[in-house]
C-alpha positions in Angstrom: -0.1 -0.2 0.1 0.8 3.4 -0.9 2.4 5.8 2.5 -0.1 7.3 3.7 -0.1 11.5 3.4 1.1 13.0 6.3 -1.1 14.8 8.2 -0.1 14.7 11.9 2.5 16.9 11.9 1.7 18.0 16.0 2.5 14.8 16.9 6.1 14.8 15.5 7.8 15.5 12.6 10.1 14.0 9.8 14.1 14.8 10.6 15.0 16.9 8.2 18.0 15.2 5.6 20.4 18.4 6.8 19.7 18.2 10.3 20.8 14.5 10.0 23.7 14.7 7.6 25.3 17.0 10.7 24.8 14.4 13.0 26.4 12.0 11.4 29.6 12.6 12.4 28.9 12.8 15.8 27.6 8.9 15.7 30.6 8.0 13.8 34.2 9.2 14.5 33.8 11.7 16.8 31.6 9.6 19.2 33.4 10.7 22.5 31.8 11.4 26.1 31.3 14.9 26.7 32.1 14.0 30.1 35.8 12.3 28.8 37.7 15.7 30.2 41.3 13.6 29.4 41.4 13.4 25.6 40.8 14.4 22.5 37.6 12.3 21.5 35.7 14.2 25.3 37.2 17.6 24.3 35.6 17.2 20.2 31.7 16.2 21.8 32.3 18.8 24.9 32.5 21.8 22.4 29.9 20.6 20.2 27.9 20.6 23.3 28.8 23.9 23.9 28.3 25.2 20.4 25.0 23.8 19.9 23.5 25.4 23.8 24.8 28.6 22.2 22.6 28.3 18.9 19.9 26.7 20.9 20.3 29.8 23.5 20.6 32.4 20.7 17.3 30.8 18.4 15.0 31.6 21.7 16.1 34.9 23.1 18.3 33.7 25.7 20.9 35.3 27.3 22.9 33.2 28.6 24.1 29.4 26.4 24.4 28.3 30.6 20.7 28.8 30.9 19.9 26.0 28.5 19.5 22.6 29.9 19.4 19.5 27.6 16.5 16.8 28.5 15.3 13.5 27.1 12.5 16.0 25.7 9.6 18.1 26.2 8.0 16.0 29.2 11.1 15.8 31.1 11.5 19.3 30.7 8.0 20.2 32.1 8.4 17.9 35.1 12.1 19.1 35.8 10.2 22.5 35.6 7.2 21.6 37.7 9.0 19.1 40.4 11.8 20.8 40.4 10.9 24.6 41.0 7.6 23.5 43.3 10.1 21.1 45.5 13.0 23.6 46.1 10.6 25.5 48.2 11.0 25.0 51.7 7.7 26.5 52.9 4.9 23.8 54.3 2.2 24.8 51.5 2.8 25.7 47.8 0.5 26.1 45.6 0.8 26.2 41.5 -1.2 27.7 38.8 -1.5 25.9 35.9 -5.2 25.9 33.3 -7.4 22.8 32.0 -6.0 22.5 28.4 -2.3 21.9 29.7 -0.7 18.7 28.1 -0.3 15.7 29.5 3.1 16.4 30.7 2.3 19.5 32.8 -0.9 18.0 34.1 0.3 14.9 35.7 3.1 16.2 37.0 0.5 18.7 38.7 -1.4 15.3 40.1 2.0 13.8 41.2 2.6 17.1 43.2 -1.0 16.7 44.6 0.2 13.4 46.4 2.5 15.6 47.6 0.6 17.9 49.7 0.7 20.8 47.2 -2.1 23.0 46.1 -3.0 23.1 42.3 -5.3 26.2 40.6 -6.3 24.6 37.5 -7.3 27.6 35.7 -10.2 27.7 32.4 -9.5 29.1 29.4 -13.0 30.3 27.6 -14.2 29.2 24.1 -11.0 29.2 21.7 -8.9 28.1 24.5 -7.8 30.9 25.5 -6.7 32.2 29.4 -8.0 35.5 31.0 -4.5 36.7 32.5 -6.7 38.8 35.1 -7.8 35.0 36.1 -3.5 34.2 36.8 -3.5 37.7 38.7 -6.8 36.6 40.5 -5.1 32.9 41.8 -2.0 34.0 42.4 -1.7 33.7 46.2 1.0 34.0 48.9 1.8 30.5 48.9 2.2 30.7 44.8 6.1 28.7 44.0 5.0 28.5 40.4 2.8 29.2 37.3 2.7 27.3 33.9 0.6 27.9 30.9 1.6 26.2 27.4 2.2 28.5 24.7 0.4 26.9 22.0 -2.1 24.0 22.1 -1.2 21.2 19.5 -4.7 19.7 19.7 -5.9 23.3 19.0 -3.6 25.6 18.1 -4.3 28.4 20.2 -1.4 30.6 21.4 -1.9 32.2 24.8 -1.1 35.5 25.5 2.1 35.3 27.1 3.2 38.6 27.4 0.6 39.8 29.7 1.0 36.4 31.8 4.5 36.6 31.8 3.9 40.4 33.1 1.3 39.3 36.0 3.9 36.9 37.0 6.5 39.2 37.2 4.6 41.5 39.1 3.8 39.1 41.7 6.8 37.9 42.0 6.2 34.5 40.8 8.4 32.2 38.5 6.5 31.5 34.9 6.5 28.2 32.8 5.5 27.6 29.3 5.6 24.7 27.8 6.7 25.9 24.0 6.8 22.1 22.3 4.3 23.7 19.7 5.4 27.2 19.6 9.4 27.4 18.8 10.3 26.9 15.4 6.8 27.8 14.4 6.5 31.6 15.7 8.6 34.1 17.0 10.3 33.5 20.3 12.4 35.6 22.4 12.6 34.5 26.2 13.9 37.8 27.2 11.2 39.4 25.7 8.1 38.0 27.1 9.9 37.0 30.5 9.3 33.8 30.3 10.9 32.3 33.1 11.4 28.7 32.5 10.9 27.2 29.0 10.1 23.3 27.7 10.7 22.4 23.9 12.1 19.4 22.4 13.7 18.8 18.7 11.2 16.2 16.9 8.7 18.5 16.7 10.4 20.6 14.6 12.3 18.2 12.5 15.1 17.0 14.5 15.5 13.9 16.4 13.6 12.0 18.9 14.8 11.9 22.5 16.2 15.1 23.1 14.9 18.3 24.6 16.1 21.5 26.4 14.8 23.5 29.2 14.9 27.1 29.3 16.0 28.4 32.7 16.4 32.0 33.6 19.9 33.0 35.0 20.5 36.1 37.2 18.4 37.5 39.7 16.0 36.7 41.0 17.5 33.0 41.2 15.7 30.7 40.1 15.5 27.4 42.8 15.5 23.9 41.1 15.9 21.0 42.6 17.4 18.0 40.1 15.0 15.2 39.4 17.6 13.1 38.0 20.8 11.7 40.1 23.7 10.5 39.5 27.2 12.7 38.3 26.0 16.0 38.6 26.2 17.1 34.9 24.5 20.3 34.0 25.8 22.3 37.0 23.7 19.1 38.8 20.6 20.3 37.4 20.1 17.0 35.0 22.6 14.7 35.1 23.2 12.0 32.9 25.7 11.5 29.8 24.3 13.7 27.0 23.6 12.4 23.8 26.1 14.9 21.5 24.3 13.8 18.4 21.3 14.8 19.0 21.7 17.7 20.6 24.2 18.9 17.0 20.7 17.8 14.9 18.2 19.7 17.9 20.1 23.2 17.4 20.6 23.2 13.4 16.5 21.8 13.1 16.0 25.0 15.2 18.0 26.9 13.8 16.3 25.6 10.1 12.9 26.4 11.6 13.6 29.9 12.7 15.4 30.8 9.1 11.9 29.4 7.8 9.3 30.2 9.7 7.6 33.6 8.3 8.0 31.9 4.8 6.7 28.2 6.4 4.1 29.5 8.4 2.3 32.0 5.7 2.1 29.1 3.3 0.9 26.4 5.7 -1.9 29.2 6.4 -2.9 29.2 2.8 -3.2 25.5 2.8 -5.5 24.9 6.0 -7.5 27.9 4.9 -8.0 25.9 1.7 -8.6 22.5 3.3 -11.2 24.2 5.3 -12.8 26.1 2.8 -13.0 22.7 0.5 -14.8 21.0 3.4 -17.4 24.2 3.6 -18.3 24.5 0.6 -18.9 20.8 0.0 -20.4 20.0 3.6 -23.2 21.2 6.1 -22.8 20.6 9.6 -18.6 21.5 9.5 -17.9 22.7 12.6 -13.9 24.3 13.1 -12.7 24.0 16.7 -10.1 26.2 18.5 -8.0 29.2 17.6 -9.8 31.2 14.9 -7.3 34.2 14.8 -3.8 34.2 15.2 -3.4 30.3 15.9 -0.9 27.6 15.3 -0.6 28.4 11.0 -0.9 24.6 10.5 -2.9 23.7 12.7 -7.0 22.6 12.1 -9.4 20.6 14.3 -12.6 20.2 12.8 -15.4 18.2 13.6 -18.6 16.8 10.9 -21.9 16.7 12.7 -23.5 13.5 13.0 -20.2 11.5 11.9 -17.5 10.0 14.9 -14.3 10.8 14.4 -13.4 6.7 15.9 -15.7 5.4 12.9 -14.2 8.3 10.1 -9.7 7.3 10.4 -10.2 3.2 9.8 -12.4 4.3 6.2 -9.2 6.9 5.8 -5.8 5.4 5.3 -4.4 7.1 3.2 -3.9 9.8 5.8 -2.4 10.0 8.7 -4.6 12.2 11.0 -5.2 11.8 14.6 -8.2 12.9 16.9 -5.7 14.7 19.2 -2.3 14.8 21.4 -0.1 11.5 21.0 1.0 11.5 23.9 -3.0 11.2 25.5 -4.2 8.5 22.9 -3.4 5.7 24.9 -6.3 7.2 27.1 -9.7 6.5 25.0 -11.2 9.2 27.0 -12.6 11.9 25.5 -9.7 15.3 24.2 -9.8 17.0 27.6 -8.8 20.1 25.9 -12.2 20.0 23.9 -14.2 19.5 26.5 -12.7 22.8 28.8 -13.7 24.8 25.3 -17.2 23.6 26.4 -18.5 21.9 23.1 -21.2 19.5 22.9 -20.0 15.6 23.5 -21.3 14.9 19.7 -18.9 17.6 18.7 -15.8 16.4 20.6 -16.1 13.0 19.6 -16.3 13.8 16.0 -13.1 16.0 15.8 -10.4 15.6 14.2 -7.3 17.4 14.1 -5.4 18.1 11.1 -0.9 19.2 11.8 0.1 20.5 8.1 4.1 20.5 7.7 7.0 21.2 5.9 6.1 18.8 3.3 3.0 19.6 2.9 1.6 20.6 -0.7 -1.2 22.0 -2.1 -2.4 18.2 -3.9 -2.0 17.0 -0.7 -4.6 19.5 0.7 -7.0 19.0 -2.1 -6.2 15.1 -1.6 -7.2 15.1 2.3 -10.5 17.4 1.8 -11.7 15.0 -1.0 -11.3 11.8 0.7 -12.5 13.1 3.9 -15.8 14.8 2.1 -17.0 11.5 0.2 -16.1 9.4 3.8 -18.3 12.3 6.1 -21.5 11.9 3.1 -21.2 8.0 3.1 -20.9 7.9 7.2 -23.9 10.5 7.0 -25.6 7.8 4.5 -24.9 4.9 6.1 -26.4 6.2 9.8 -29.5 8.2 8.2 -29.9 4.3 6.6 -29.9 3.1 10.0 -32.1 5.7 11.9 -34.6 4.5 9.2 -34.2 1.0 9.7 -34.7 1.5 12.8 -37.9 3.5 12.9 -39.7 0.6 10.5 
């Protein structure tokens, strides 16, 4: 069978060949351990890591390469930020503020902290998934140790008002963490200008390798307290132990640089393709609903529901298209999307939602073919449903 058209770029992205080429020397001849300080192999590996840190810091607008802590991915980065900051507090009462639409990496970390006696405030969002900064301000109290709000939602494309939330946190003296996995490399990012204290991001969402991520931890004063969650060797100034995969770190840095260089052109192109796909669906079908962000969202994101059609019945009929119903990290859970529920959508619309993620390799012909197949299968499913209802009424 022909490989399906890949329309799930929020779950992961293909490795850019340019990134692979940059990684290969560190998988072959320059394979040294960067912690080996007594010979050339270690020196070359450490030099590559230093260069990768510098490039990543520059790409996100950080002031110091030492603010970049390498991790295994955004999930670990989120856990290091939440568990690390909150556990570092010596206060008996500890409080954390987040939203109801966060990634499972954040929500599950919050649940773990609740098991340790930490109070968690989960704030509601509006019908597009946007958080009101004034709600954050109202939720912050004397025992609040951290605010965690994801930059962009990978299910519905909503981008949060980070500047305003960061300003509230800064005024109240509370560190601000953001999961930036869907934001970094796709939209303009400057942690210093926005005022983010901790930013989690990774390579595999931006055409880099899997298994490598980073946590930006703002330096300077006031210092961000961070208790490590991994122990063994005291690597990376004691913030995250473990031998680093040099090849992945090198690939990570180049992948982000390429995305930053191409983001304006890509954002325009993907917006045009997304709008073309949505217009084709709406012109051909009644009862098409776009879920989440209407304006100013992620360029390649389209979350749609079709009246009278369940997504889990539609997907098996579309083997030519690689689509999803939500976050890949929550796919083991058969429950409806917590993000769509938080938007206040009816159950039928939630269960009928498809997430379409366009990317660098998506072309006009892919979008037109996807629209054609979706229209065919939605009509077929609606026809089958009508016939079943007629049969049941006899």
